[in-house]
Structures are given as structure tokens and as C-alpha cells.
C-alpha positions as CSV (number, residue, x, y, z in Angstrom):
1,M,-8.4,18.4,-12.9
2,E,-6.4,15.4,-11.7
3,S,-7.3,11.9,-12.7
4,V,-8.5,9.6,-9.9
5,H,-5.7,7.2,-10.9
6,E,-3.0,9.8,-11.2
7,T,0.0,9.1,-8.9
8,V,3.2,10.7,-8.3
9,T,6.2,8.3,-8.1
10,T,8.9,9.0,-5.6
11,H,12.6,7.8,-5.1
12,P,13.4,4.7,-7.0
13,D,15.1,2.9,-4.1
14,H,11.8,2.0,-2.7
15,S,12.5,3.7,0.7
16,F,9.6,6.0,0.0
17,N,6.1,4.9,-0.8
18,Q,4.1,5.8,-3.9
19,L,2.2,9.1,-3.4
20,L,-1.5,9.3,-4.2
21,T,-3.5,12.3,-5.0
22,T,-6.6,13.3,-2.9
23,P,-9.0,11.8,-5.5
24,A,-6.9,8.6,-5.8
25,A,-6.7,8.2,-2.0
26,A,-10.4,8.9,-1.5
27,S,-11.1,6.2,-4.1
28,Y,-8.8,3.8,-2.4
29,L,-10.6,4.4,0.9
30,G,-14.1,4.3,-0.7
31,V,-15.0,7.9,0.3
32,K,-15.5,11.1,-1.6
33,P,-12.5,13.5,-2.0
34,A,-14.5,16.1,0.0
35,T,-14.8,13.7,2.9
36,L,-11.1,13.1,2.9
37,E,-10.5,16.9,2.7
38,Q,-12.7,17.4,5.7
39,W,-10.9,14.7,7.7
40,R,-7.6,16.3,6.8
41,W,-8.7,19.7,7.9
42,S,-10.2,18.4,11.2
43,G,-7.1,16.1,11.9
44,R,-9.3,12.9,11.7
45,G,-8.0,11.5,8.5
46,P,-4.9,9.5,7.4
47,L,-1.5,11.1,7.6
48,F,-0.6,13.1,4.5
49,V,2.4,14.6,2.8
50,K,2.4,18.4,2.1
51,L,4.4,19.3,-1.0
52,N,4.2,23.0,-1.6
53,R,0.5,23.6,-2.1
54,V,-0.7,20.1,-2.8
55,C,-1.4,17.1,-0.4
56,R,-0.4,13.6,-1.2
57,Y,-1.0,10.3,0.6
58,R,1.4,7.4,1.2
59,K,-0.4,4.0,0.4
60,A,1.2,2.7,3.7
61,D,-0.5,5.6,5.7
62,L,-3.9,4.7,4.1
63,E,-3.4,1.1,5.1
64,A,-2.5,2.1,8.7
65,F,-5.5,4.3,8.9
66,L,-7.8,1.3,7.8
67,A,-6.1,-1.0,10.1
68,A,-6.6,1.3,13.0
69,R,-10.4,1.2,12.2
70,T,-10.7,-2.5,11.8
71,F,-12.8,-4.3,14.5
72,G,-14.1,-7.6,15.3
73,S,-17.5,-6.5,16.5
74,T,-19.7,-3.4,16.5
75,T,-19.4,-3.4,20.3
76,E,-15.6,-3.2,20.0
77,A,-15.8,-0.3,17.4
78,Q,-18.3,1.6,19.6
79,T,-16.0,1.3,22.5
80,A,-13.0,2.7,20.4
81,V,-15.1,5.7,19.3
82,A,-16.2,6.6,22.8
């Protein structure tokens, strides 16, 4: 089983972001890994990288996912969902 804090480092020139496992990405977002897996399956979650049979998440993609869901009011959030 993978550790929640397990990460896979990428190319050293920093042109790639650090890749997070599903449990680590879920922890970062504050959701359960199963929720993140359901979002991935339905296409509602953050972008992910598929490496053979495993999925990894770039921290920048998680940040973008959160930024796209940041609102100034509940009315604004409800309008975005509708």
C-alpha cells in the first residue's frame, strides 16, 4: 500500500511538477482517495497523469482545480454549478 506522503519525483530541471499518488493528492484536497477516484472516473476531478497502470497528479493541476472552485459568495458558487 502506498504511503499518503509518497511522491514520485520527476525530471530535475523543474520543467515538470512533482507527481503525487492518489492518496497524497486526496489528502492535499481534503477528500478521501475513493472520492478522487470517482471524480477521475466521471471526468469531474483534477487533471491527472496516467503512467502505465497508475495515476499521478501534478501539484499545479490540483492548485488549478482548487482555483477554479474558489468563489466570493455562495450565490456565485451556485451560479457556477448551474
